[in-house]
C-alpha positions as CSV (number, residue, x, y, z in Angstrom):
1,M,116.1,106.3,124.3
2,P,119.6,105.8,125.5
3,N,122.5,105.4,123.1
4,L,120.6,106.7,120.1
5,G,121.9,110.0,118.8
6,D,122.1,113.1,121.0
7,R,118.4,112.8,122.0
8,A,115.7,110.3,121.0
9,Y,112.1,110.1,121.8
10,L,109.7,107.2,121.2
11,L,106.0,108.4,121.2
12,V,103.0,106.2,121.0
13,E,100.0,108.2,119.7
14,D,96.6,106.6,120.3
15,G,95.1,105.6,117.0
16,E,98.0,107.3,115.0
17,G,100.8,104.9,115.4
18,T,104.3,105.2,116.9
19,R,106.9,107.8,116.1
20,L,110.6,107.6,116.8
21,S,112.5,111.0,116.5
22,V,116.2,111.3,116.9
23,L,118.4,114.4,117.1
24,D,121.9,113.6,116.0
25,G,124.1,116.7,115.7
26,A,122.1,119.1,113.4
27,V,119.9,116.4,111.9
28,V,116.5,115.3,113.1
29,L,115.4,111.9,111.8
30,T,111.8,110.6,112.3
31,L,110.5,107.2,111.7
32,T,106.7,106.6,111.9
33,V,104.9,103.3,111.9
34,S,101.2,102.8,111.9
35,A,99.1,99.7,111.5
36,A,95.7,99.2,110.0
37,M,93.6,96.2,109.6
38,N,91.4,95.5,106.6
39,R,88.4,93.5,107.4
40,A,87.6,90.9,104.8
41,E,84.0,90.8,103.6
42,S,82.2,87.7,104.9
43,A,79.9,85.6,102.8
44,S,76.9,86.6,104.9
45,D,75.7,90.2,105.5
46,E,76.0,89.7,109.3
47,E,78.5,91.8,111.2
48,P,80.6,89.9,113.7
49,D,80.0,90.7,117.4
50,E,83.7,91.5,117.9
51,W,86.6,92.4,115.6
52,P,90.1,91.2,116.5
53,D,92.4,93.8,118.0
54,G,95.2,95.2,115.8
55,P,98.9,94.7,116.6
56,A,100.2,96.3,119.8
57,P,102.4,99.4,119.1
58,E,105.0,98.0,121.5
59,S,105.6,95.1,119.1
60,F,107.3,97.4,116.7
61,H,109.6,99.3,119.1
62,A,112.7,97.1,119.0
63,D,112.6,96.9,115.2
64,M,112.1,100.7,114.9
65,I,115.1,101.4,117.1
66,S,117.2,98.8,115.1
67,D,116.1,100.3,111.8
68,M,116.9,103.8,112.9
69,R,120.4,102.8,114.0
70,D,120.9,101.2,110.5
71,V,119.7,104.3,108.7
72,M,121.9,106.6,110.9
73,E,124.9,104.4,110.2
74,K,124.3,104.4,106.5
75,L,123.9,108.1,106.4
76,K,127.2,108.6,108.2
77,T,129.1,106.4,105.8
78,A,127.4,107.8,102.6
């Protein structure tokens, strides 16, 4: 991830979520996002043929980077 600390890595882990780790000087900051879907019980006892897919991990990447920049800035000015 360019322009984010000294080093930054964005890792998508299958079934586990997405992790953004940033090395900035002697500090390592990690932000992890995972999504889970709760399936509402239906009125009937029948299971649907197909469940909807959960959100794509990529849909969180821009927000994770932006949030990490905000956290880093606040820590530097605290």
